N, C-alpha and C positions, 0 to 999 in steps of 0.2 A: 092549377089548384095546389094550395099548401095545406098540409095536415099538421096540426099542432096538438100534441098530447100534454095533458095537465095532471100532475100528481101533487099531493101536499101531505103534510103531517105524517112523515114516514116513521118517526120515532123508532129508529132502528133497534131491534131486539136480537139477542138478549142484552141486558145491561152488563157491561164488562165489570170485572172485580173493582170494588171501590175501597180505597184505603181510608182508615178512620180520619186522617187529617184532611181529606178531601170533603168531609162532611161538616167541617167547621165553617159553615156559611148557609145560605139559602138552600144549598143542596140537601141538607138533612130533611127538609120538608118534602122535597121532590123524591128523595130516596124512599121515605116512608110511604109516600103516595104510590110509588112504583111497587113496593113489596105488598101493599094492601090491595091495590086495584089494578094498576097498569100491567103488572107482570102476567095477569090472567087475561087481559083484553087486548094486548098487543101480540101479534102473531107473525113471527119472521117467515114461516112457511107460506102463509097466505100472501105476504108481500112478494115473495119470490115468484109465486104463480101469477100474481097480478102483473108484475113487470114483464114476465115472459109473454103473457097474453098481449100486453101493450106493444112490446117489441115486434110481435108477429103482425101488427097492423102497419108496420113500416112508416111511422110518422116522420115527417121531414125535420121536425124539431120538437124537443121535449122541455117543458118548464116544470120546476118544482118550487112551490110557494112556501117553503120554510118548514121548520121543525124537523130537521133530519135527525137531531139528537134528542136526548132526554135531560141529562144533567150537564151537558157541555164539558164532559171530561176530556182530557187530552186523548185518551184511547178512542173515544167516540169520534173525535175530529178525524182521526186517521181512518176509522171504519167507514165514516160517511164518504170520505174521498174515494175509498175503494168501491163503495156502493155506487157512487156517481159514475164510475167507469163502466159499470154494468149497464147503465142507461145508454152510453155512447160517448164519443169524444167531446171535448169541450166546444168544438165548433158546432155541435148539434144539440147541446144541452146547456141550460142555464138555471140558476137558482135565485130566489130572493130569500133572505134569512127570516127566521121566525123567533119568537121570544125564547124558546128552549135552546136555540143556537146562541143566545146571548144571556144564558142563565145566570152567570155571575160576571162581574166586570173583568174585561180583558180577554175573555174566551172567544168572543165573536171575532175580534181582530186576528187571533190565532187561526180560527177556522177559515176566515176569508183568505188568509195567506196560504193555508194548506190547500184549499179548494181552488185557488188560483184561477185558471181559465174558465171555470164554471161560474164564477161570480164577477166577471169583468166584461167590458164591452166599450163601445164608444160613449164618451161623456162630453158635456158642454164645457167643463172646466176640470180642474185637478181632483175634484171630489169623486168618490167611488160610486155614489148613487145620486140620481138614477143613472143606470147605464143602458145602452141600447144595443140590441142585436137585430140585424136585418136579414130576413129570409125571403128572397124575392121581393115582392111588394108588401110583405108583412113586416112590421117593425114591432119588436117586443121591448117594452120599456120597464125595467126592473127597479122598483123603489124598495126602500128598506124602512120598516117600522119596528125593527128589533132593537130592544134596549134591555139592560138588566133592570129588574124590578125587585121590590121587597117580597118576603115570603107571602104566599097566598095571593099574589098579584101576577097577572099574565098580560098586562096591558102593553100597548105599543105607542109609538110617538111618530108623528109626521110634522116637521117643523117648517118655519118660514123659509129657511135657506134651501131646503130640499124642494119646497113648493116652487120657489123661483126657478130652480134648475129644471123641474118637471114642466113648468109652463114653457120655458124656452125649447125644451125637447119636443113637446107636443106641437108647438107652433111650427117648428122647422119640419117635422115629419108630416104634419097636416098640409103644409104648403107643397111638400113633395108628393102628395097623393097616396101615402102609405095607409094600409089598414093597421091601426095602432092598438096594440094589446098591452094594457098596463098591468103589471104584477105588483101585488102587495100582500103581506101575510095576513094582516088584520082586516076584516071587512070594513069598508068605509060608510056603510049604510047607517042611517039614523036608527034603524031597528036594532042595531047592535051597540048603541051607546051605553057604555057601562064603565064607570071610573076604575073598576078593578080588573076588568077583562078586555075592555074595548080599545079603540084607537083614539088617543089624544091627538087632536089636530085633524080629525075626520072632517070637520066643517071646512077647514082650510083646504084639504084634499078635494072635497066636492066643489069648492069654489073654483079651483084651477080647472077641473074637468068641465064645469059649467061654462067657463069662458073659452077654453081652447079645444075641448072635445077629445074624444077617443072613440074607438069602435067597440071596445070590450074591455072589461076589468076582470081579472082572475085573482082569487084569494083562497086562503085556507083558514086555519085557526079554530073554526067552529066544529070540525069533525062531522059536518053534515053536508048533504047535497042540497044546494039552494040556487035559486035564480031570483035576483031582485033587479032594481034599476035605479040610477040616479040621473038627475037632469043634465043634459048636454046642450050645446048651443043650437043643435038642429033636431032635438028630440031626446028621448030617453037613451041612456047608455046601459046595456046589460051588464050586470055584476053577477058573476058565477062563482059559487063556492063548491068545493069538492070534498067528499068524505075522506077521512084519514086513510091513507094508503096502508098504514101499518095496523089498522084495526082488525081484530079477530072477527070471525063470522058471528060469534055470540055476543058482540058488543052491546053493552047495556047503557042505561042512563040517557036514552034518547038519541044516542049517536048511531050513525049508519055503519054497516059493514064496509070493508075496504072497496074502494072504487077509483076509477080514473075517467077523465073526459077526453074525448077526441073531437077536435074541431076541424071541419073542412071549410077552407076559406078560398073564395074565388071572386074575381072581378067579372061581372057580366055587363059589357058595354061600359057605361060610366058609373055603374052602381056595384056595390059589394054585396055578397051573400055569404052567410056563415051558418053552417048546420052543426049542431052539437049532438054527439052520441055518447051516452054514459054506459060504461061497462063496469061490472063488478059482481060481488057476491050478493046473494039473497040471504035472508035469515034462515030459510029452509033450503036444503039441497047443498051440494058441494061445488056446483059449476059456476064459472064466471059467465055471465049472460049480458046481452044487450038489454039494458033496463029502460032506455029512453032515447028517442031520436026526435029532435025538434029544431026548427029553424029559429035562431035567436037574433039574426040580423039580416 
């Protein structure tokens, strides 16, 4: 059995000091949003407790589906690297970037270089995404939807070139009999189609999965705990979103308090089985609890 932990939307707090010249960009809107709203709803202490609880479960591998940062400041890049080290060594942890990690042009490239082993793996060519991590018979395929966007936009993009590489990856791994887990920050479901917030290229992503299949898709971005599905070649593929790991217990605006998911994956004869357990805070009380246990595959 392989246990896989899933965190997302860490939004590491507190925000480091910001120099005035660093706000001469889209960052000014993000900074104001932080001061007005996020500073009150992102809780570094809760994240620390959540990670400690997750580590106590002894997962075999941990994935983080983006938004480690807030404004993609140089100081945040280094802080995020140090935080990743608290999750584990690069051999047992990987990330896929989110829109906040690519907040302004050039910063995502800096971040991926600094995060190094946490954002690399096997690839089908010289391009960085998608990359593959193999944990026993489980293959984790990390895609990137992170792009810089205009103020008040948080959309992502999945283009034709990445689609072709993802198709090759899924075909090879499927032929090898792996349980394939695809990571992407933005949800690919039709339910989340939105030109300002959603994934441009979601239909293309779904077409690749409809042809080549996968056993599970994990995402973040919405700050909500969700389970949807998209069509695959042999039936529906579960699509699981997780609440923001950095959210405070009193999170407002329809978002859930901080949570993480733990998946237990095993092969039974010629078939796979996957059970998901969701752990996290409730809106009342201060304990991290098991909120849900369900078989999703």
